[in-house]
TILO-441267 format. One line per 8 residues: for each residue x, y, z of C-alpha. Coordinates in Angstrom, 1 decimal. Each point is the difference from the previous one (the first is absolute). Layout:
REM residues N
X/Y/Z; ...
REM end
This chain:
REM residues 354
63.1/212.3/140.9; 0.6/-3.5/-1.0; 2.1/-0.7/-3.2; -1.6/-2.2/-2.7; 2.2/-2.8/1.2; -1.0/0.3/3.6; -3.6/0.4/-0.8; 0.0/-3.1/-2.1
1.8/-2.0/2.8; -2.5/1.2/2.7; -2.9/-0.8/-2.2; 1.1/-3.5/-0.8; 0.7/-0.6/3.8; -3.1/1.6/1.5; -2.9/-1.1/-2.4; -2.0/-2.9/0.8
-0.5/-2.8/-2.5; 2.0/-1.6/-2.8; 2.9/1.9/-1.3; 0.2/0.5/-3.9; 3.0/1.0/-2.2; -1.3/3.6/-0.3; 0.7/0.5/3.7; 3.8/-0.7/-0.4
0.9/1.5/-3.4; 1.0/3.3/1.8; 2.7/-1.8/2.0; 1.9/-0.9/-3.2; 3.5/1.5/-0.5; 0.4/1.7/3.4; 2.5/2.6/1.0; 2.5/-0.4/2.8
-2.3/1.9/2.3; -3.0/-2.0/-1.0; 2.0/-3.3/0.6; 0.9/1.2/3.5; -3.6/1.0/0.7; -1.3/-3.4/-1.2; 2.5/-1.8/2.3; -0.8/2.3/3.0
-3.7/-0.7/-0.5; 0.2/-3.8/-0.5; 3.3/-1.0/1.7; -1.5/-1.3/3.2; -3.5/-0.8/-1.4; -0.9/-3.7/0.1; -3.6/0.3/-1.0; -1.8/-2.0/-2.5
-0.5/3.2/-2.1; 3.7/0.4/-0.4; 0.2/-3.4/-1.5; -3.0/0.7/-2.3; 1.8/3.2/-1.1; 3.2/-1.9/-0.9; -1.8/-2.7/-1.7; -1.9/2.5/-2.2
3.2/1.8/-0.8; 1.7/-3.3/-1.2; -3.1/-0.9/-2.1; -0.4/3.5/-1.4; 3.6/0.2/-1.1; -0.2/-3.5/-1.7; -3.1/1.2/-1.9; 1.2/3.5/-1.0
3.8/0.2/-0.8; -0.2/3.8/0.4; -0.5/-0.3/3.7; 3.3/-0.1/2.0; -0.1/-0.7/3.9; 3.4/-1.5/0.2; 1.4/2.8/2.2; -2.9/-0.5/2.4
0.6/-3.9/0.2; 3.7/0.2/0.7; -0.2/1.5/3.5; -2.3/-2.8/1.1; 2.2/-3.1/-0.9; 0.8/-0.1/3.7; -3.6/0.5/1.2; -0.9/-2.2/3.1
-3.2/-1.2/-1.8; 1.0/-2.9/-2.3; -2.9/0.8/-2.3; 1.4/3.4/-0.6; 3.5/-1.3/-0.6; -1.4/-2.4/-2.5; -1.9/2.7/-1.8; 2.9/2.3/0.0
2.1/-2.7/-1.7; -2.7/-0.6/-2.6; -0.4/3.7/-0.6; 3.6/0.3/-0.9; -0.2/-2.3/-2.8; 1.0/2.4/-2.6; 2.9/1.5/2.2; 3.3/-1.1/-1.5
2.1/1.5/2.8; 2.9/-2.3/0.9; -0.2/1.2/3.6; -3.2/-2.1/0.3; 1.9/-3.3/-0.6; 1.4/0.0/3.5; -3.3/0.4/1.8; -1.6/-2.7/-2.2
2.7/-2.4/0.9; -0.4/0.7/3.7; -3.8/-0.4/-0.3; 0.4/-3.4/-1.8; 2.4/-1.2/2.6; -1.5/1.1/3.2; -3.3/1.8/-0.1; -2.5/-1.8/2.4
-2.9/0.3/-2.3; -0.4/-2.6/-2.8; -1.7/2.3/-2.5; 2.7/2.6/0.4; 2.7/-2.6/-0.7; -1.9/-1.1/-3.1; -0.4/3.6/-1.2; 3.7/0.5/0.3
0.7/-3.2/-2.0; -2.1/1.3/-2.7; 1.7/3.4/0.0; 3.4/-1.6/-0.2; -1.2/-1.8/-3.1; -0.5/3.3/-1.6; 3.6/1.0/0.7; 1.2/-3.3/-1.6
-1.9/1.0/-3.1; 1.7/3.5/-0.1; 3.3/-1.9/0.4; -0.9/-2.3/-2.9; -0.7/3.2/-2.1; 3.4/1.5/1.0; -1.7/2.9/1.9; 1.7/-1.1/3.2
3.5/-1.6/0.7; 0.3/-3.8/-0.1; 1.8/-0.1/3.4; -3.3/1.2/1.7; -1.8/-3.0/-1.6; 2.3/-2.4/1.8; -1.1/1.3/3.4; -3.6/-0.2/-1.0
0.2/-3.5/-1.4; 2.0/-1.2/3.1; -2.8/1.5/2.3; -2.7/-1.7/-2.0; 1.7/-3.3/-0.2; 0.5/0.1/3.7; -3.8/0.5/0.4; -0.9/-2.7/-2.4
2.2/-2.5/1.9; -1.5/0.8/3.3; -2.6/-2.7/0.5; -1.4/1.9/3.0; -0.9/3.0/-2.2; -3.7/0.5/-0.9; -0.9/-1.2/-3.4; -1.3/3.4/-0.9
3.4/1.5/0.3; 1.8/-2.9/-1.7; -2.4/0.0/-2.9; 0.6/3.8/-0.5; 3.7/-0.7/0.1; -0.4/-2.6/-2.8; -1.8/2.6/-2.2; 2.8/2.6/0.9
3.0/-2.1/-1.2; -1.8/-1.1/-3.2; 1.6/2.7/-2.1; 3.4/-1.8/0.2; 1.2/-2.3/-2.6; 2.4/-2.2/2.0; -0.6/-3.7/0.3; -0.7/0.3/3.7
-3.0/2.3/-0.8; -1.5/-2.7/-2.3; 0.5/-2.6/2.6; -1.6/2.2/2.7; -3.1/0.5/-2.2; -0.2/-3.7/-0.7; 0.2/-0.7/3.7; -2.8/2.5/0.8
-2.2/-1.6/-2.7; 0.5/-3.4/1.6; -1.1/1.3/3.4; -3.0/-1.3/1.7; -1.2/3.5/0.8; -2.5/1.3/-2.7; 1.1/3.6/0.7; 3.7/-0.9/-0.7
-1.0/-1.8/-3.1; -1.9/3.1/-1.3; 3.0/2.2/0.7; 2.2/-2.5/-1.9; -2.1/0.5/-3.0; 0.1/3.8/0.4; 3.8/-0.4/0.3; 0.0/-2.0/-3.3
-1.6/2.9/-1.8; 2.4/2.4/1.5; 3.0/-2.2/-0.8; -1.4/-0.4/-3.6; 2.2/-3.0/-0.7; -1.5/-2.2/-2.7; 0.6/-3.1/2.1; -3.3/1.0/2.0
-2.1/0.1/-3.1; -1.8/-3.4/0.3; -0.6/0.4/3.8; -1.6/3.5/-0.5; -2.2/-1.4/-2.8; -1.1/-2.9/2.1; -0.9/2.3/2.9; -2.3/2.2/-2.2
-2.6/-2.8/0.6; 0.7/-0.4/3.7; -3.1/-0.7/2.2; 1.3/2.9/2.2; -1.1/3.5/-1.1; 3.0/1.5/1.7; 2.3/-2.3/-2.0; -1.7/0.7/-3.3
0.4/3.7/0.7; 3.8/-0.4/0.7; 0.4/-2.3/-3.1; -1.8/2.6/-2.1; 2.3/2.8/1.3; 3.1/-2.2/-0.6; -1.2/-0.8/-3.6; -0.2/3.6/-0.7
3.3/0.9/1.5; 1.6/-2.8/-2.0; -2.0/1.0/-3.1; -1.0/-3.6/-0.7; -1.6/-0.2/-3.4; -1.1/-3.6/0.8; -2.1/1.3/2.8; -2.2/2.4/-2.0
-2.9/-2.4/-0.7; -0.1/-1.1/3.5; 0.0/3.6/1.3; -2.7/0.9/-2.4; -2.1/-2.8/1.6; 0.8/1.3/3.4; -1.8/3.2/-0.6; -3.0/-2.0/0.7
1.4/-1.2/3.3; -2.4/0.2/3.0; 2.5/2.0/2.0; 0.0/3.7/-1.0; 3.7/0.6/0.8; 1.0/-3.0/-2.1; -1.9/1.5/-2.9; 1.7/3.3/0.3
3.5/-1.6/0.3; -0.7/-2.1/-3.1; -0.8/3.2/-1.9; 3.2/1.7/1.3; 2.1/-3.0/-1.0; -1.4/0.2/-3.6; 1.0/3.6/-0.2; 3.6/-0.9/1.1
0.2/-2.9/-2.5; -1.4/1.9/-3.0; -0.4/-1.2/-3.4; -3.0/-0.3/-2.4; -1.8/-2.7/2.0; 0.2/1.9/3.3; -0.9/3.2/-1.6; -3.2/-1.5/-1.6
-1.0/-1.4/3.4; 0.6/3.3/1.7; -1.8/1.9/-2.6; -3.0/-2.1/0.5; -0.1/0.5/3.7; 0.7/3.7/-0.2; -3.4/0.4/-1.8; -1.7/-2.3/2.7
-3.0/1.2/2.0; 1.9/-1.1/3.2; 1.6/3.3/1.2; 2.8/-1.6/2.0; 1.1/-2.3/-2.9; -0.4/2.8/-2.5; 2.2/2.3/1.9; 2.6/-2.7/0.8
0.2/-1.0/-3.7; 0.2/3.7/-1.1; 2.9/0.5/2.3; 1.7/-3.2/-1.2; -0.3/1.2/-3.5; 1.5/3.3/0.9; 2.9/-1.9/1.6; 0.5/-2.1/-3.0
0.0/3.1/-2.2; 2.6/1.7/2.3; 2.3/-3.0/0.0; 0.0/0.1/-3.9; 0.5/3.7/-0.2; 3.7/0.5/0.9; 1.2/-1.7/-3.1; -2.0/2.3/-2.2
1.1/3.1/1.9; 3.6/-1.1/-0.2; -0.2/-0.5/-3.8; -1.3/3.5/-0.7; 2.1/1.8/2.6; 3.4/-1.4/-1.2; 0.4/2.4/-3.1; -0.2/3.0/2.4
2.9/-1.1/2.2; 2.8/1.2/-2.2; 2.6/0.5/2.8; 1.2/-3.5/0.1; 0.7/-1.4/-3.4; 1.5/-3.3/1.3; -3.1/-0.7/1.8; -2.2/0.7/-3.1
2.0/-1.9/-2.5; -1.2/0.3/-3.6; -3.6/0.7/0.7; -2.3/-0.2/-2.9; -3.9/0.7/0.1; -0.3/-3.2/-2.1; 1.1/-1.9/3.1; -3.7/0.5/1.4
-1.2/-2.2/-2.7; 2.4/-2.8/1.1; -1.4/0.4/3.6; -3.6/-0.2/-1.3; 0.9/-3.2/-1.9; 1.4/-1.5/3.2; -3.4/0.8/1.7; -1.7/-1.8/-2.8
2.2/-3.0/0.6; -0.9/-0.1/3.7; -3.7/0.1/-0.9; 0.5/-2.9/-2.4; 1.8/-2.0/2.7; -2.8/0.6/2.4; -2.7/-1.0/-2.5; 2.0/-3.1/-0.6
0.1/-0.8/3.7; -3.8/0.4/0.3; -0.8/-1.7/-3.3; -2.5/-2.7/0.5; -1.1/1.2/3.5; -3.2/1.8/0.7; -0.5/2.8/2.5; -3.6/0.4/1.1
-0.5/3.7/1.1; -3.6/-0.5/1.0
REM end
């Protein structure tokens, strides 16, 4: 008798037609025995169905954070099929295991497939972010940065790999990172320029403000998309009016990214725009605006939670200081001041929500 895991796997591999997420949910969180069975069943398989299955697992995990296929992806990092290697790397996006750094460095340096090397570069960028956040040791970052810079200085390397390397190093604050982003922005290749703007948002240095604002009106939909993303990551209040106008962009992906960016920036004006579109008859815009409002509310929530939880933590008097409930009024007053500053910024400007 087949287990639920084995039955799910066999159904996904044997059924004809397009796979859907419901077919792989039963593969999430496998046991050691189930991992071994998965590898035994697919280890030597090089069919298109195997690629479809891995692609669906990657997409399903991105859409549903409760699904976890990491232990199924790991054994396939050395698969002979480059498409499977790439998908395995992408599927391990949430895996913070330091043991993956070595394989990613090797992929970047020597894998024969361009897309595998590009995926490795992106994965290494995630590790640099963990290092910036002090989750991983700084010495690890030196190895990763050295490998990415070697890639960037290799004029024979494919632009797809080099552009992903630009995005990967953008977390750094060193002068050479800024110079590298500037060089990428001056590149003749349109994809490299788009990655440079993506890197500006990730780098979040105010020096990029005017460039990002200018690219919001680019003729290229892809560049407008990246500029909107960067504006959101940099939380550029100056971009709110332009982003509001971009919700009417002819490109649907640009529309949704503009909405996302407004949710990241926050403030009264952004909220007004999002509330307008949350009530829209356009389902895609309505859903995107509602999610952005939720994100905005979540971003504002931690301060309130901290304020109300502090009196309960009596174990550390030094950390608490002389807490007084009246301090809440002071915080509220500070919020009013920020609102007044925002109103002053927008005074004399009109935002057309129609």
